[in-house]
Residue, then its C-alpha position, 0 to 999 in steps of 0.5 A: m486515466a490517460g489514453t492515446d488519440d492514435t488510431v493505428a497501433d504502433d509497437d514502439a508507442l506506450y499506451v498509458l493506463t495509469a501511473v504511480l509514484l516511487t518516492p521515499a514518501q509514496f510508493p506501492g506497498v507491494l514492492g517492499d517494506d521501505y523505499v530502498a527495498a522497493c527500488s531494489v525489486l525494480g533494480l533501481e538506485p534509491y535516489a532521494e528524488g524518486y521516480g515515476l512508474v508509468l504502466g501501459q501497453d505497447g502496440g502489441g498489447a504487451r504490459w510494460t512499466v516505464v520508469v521515469d525520473d520526471v517525478s513532477l510530471v507524473a505527480v501532476a498527471i496523477a493529481s489531474w486524474d484524481c480530480g477527474m480531469e484528462y491529462d496526456l502523460s507522455p514522458d520524453g525519452g530523456s526522462v526514461v530510466s528503464a522499461l520493465p516488462g509486466w506490471p507490479l499492480s493489478l489493473a482492471v483497464a486495458a488500452p483500446g485497439v490493441p490485443e489483450p494485456h499480456d507479458p512481452s515475449p523475451e527476445p531470443g538469446a536476451e537475458g532480462p528481468a522476469p516480468l513484474t506481476p501483481p501479488d496473487p490475491a488468493l495467497w497471503g504474505p508480505a506483499q498482500r499484507r502491505l497491499g491490505a494496509d494500503e487499502v485500509a489507509s485509503q479507506w480509513a473512514t470505512w474501516r474505522g466505522q466498523i469499530a465502536e468505542s465500546e469494543f475497547a476496554q476502559g482506559s487501556a490500549p487493547v487490541s483485537g484478540a483480547s478476551t471476551s465473554s461474548p458467546d457469538p464469535d461472529t459478533s465478538p468485539d475482540q475479533g479482527r476484521s478480514a481484509g477481504t470482508p465487505p464493510g458491515e459484515s463480519p468474517g466467519g469462523d471462531k477466532r476468539r483468542t486467549s486472554g491478553p493482546h495478540p502477541g503479534v500486535r505487541r511485537a509490532l508495536a514494540e518494533a515500531r517504538a524502536y524506530v523512534t530511537e533507531p530510525p529505519p530505512p527511508g519510507r519504512v514510516r510514512s505520513a500523509f494528510a488526513p482531515g482535521g489537521a491529523r496525519t495518516l501514518r503507515a509503518d511496516g516491519p518484518g511480518w507486520s504493517l501498521v495504519a493509524r491516524t494521529d488523532d485516533i486508533a491504529f490497525v495492525l496486519l500480520d503475516e501470521e493472521p491472513g486477511e485479518v485487520l486488528p484494531v488497536g485502541r487509543g489508550p494512554e500510550l498509543p498517542g505518544l507513539l503515533r506522535s513520535l512516529d509522525e515526527l520521524a516519518v517521511r512526508p510528501l513534498s506537497 
């Protein structure tokens, strides 16, 4: 994370805490199903070059999200922090597109030497956007569903390790929710994993379903397949690096999110299944679908 060496708080200074990219290939999923929708939430034009979002506090402790058009600068800062290196992210005034009150993401850090993080007070008589706020973790909706999918993508090995090959029917492309004869719902192989359940644990409650794949998963896969013939808005399907020459895919649609590895299985999250992460077996059709999605997906420049 970036900090500041100033010992005296300056109300006009931004004490940088973190930053994220907002490009067609990389953007916070909480903002929308695709890049165009994410830009719309922030009142930005969906330029192909994208933006950087710098999150920090002013000298009074108020939360601010500063939008800059120097994407390369923000990308270098993020890469440096990911490697454990210090990097002083200080965008110049000429690169600032807008300064938005609040943060779209929840942060567990705060700037030292200034008041606790809080939303800035609106200026008297001024009309401006409402402060950005992260999604409420106690609720479930599109933002939480996309945030959960982003988490699965970033921790693929952990989530994949909870699924055994024996949980999938031989030679088919089953999904979580297929019928099972297991008498114990907590250990039934057809049960989806909860997005809030620690690795190695099973969510409680009897969530066995009727025979056949979950209808929401069937719908999600059908709509994802339709993207191949009718390409969606930029960022609706994204492809990122994965070990072994594979790619990690993220796709979103109305009411669903998909996470997959091109050499492995997929996971689907649904608005109608709060907190559930539903596995999709590889089977005979999934590999071709993933290859097609990867071909049309937006990729990071580096």
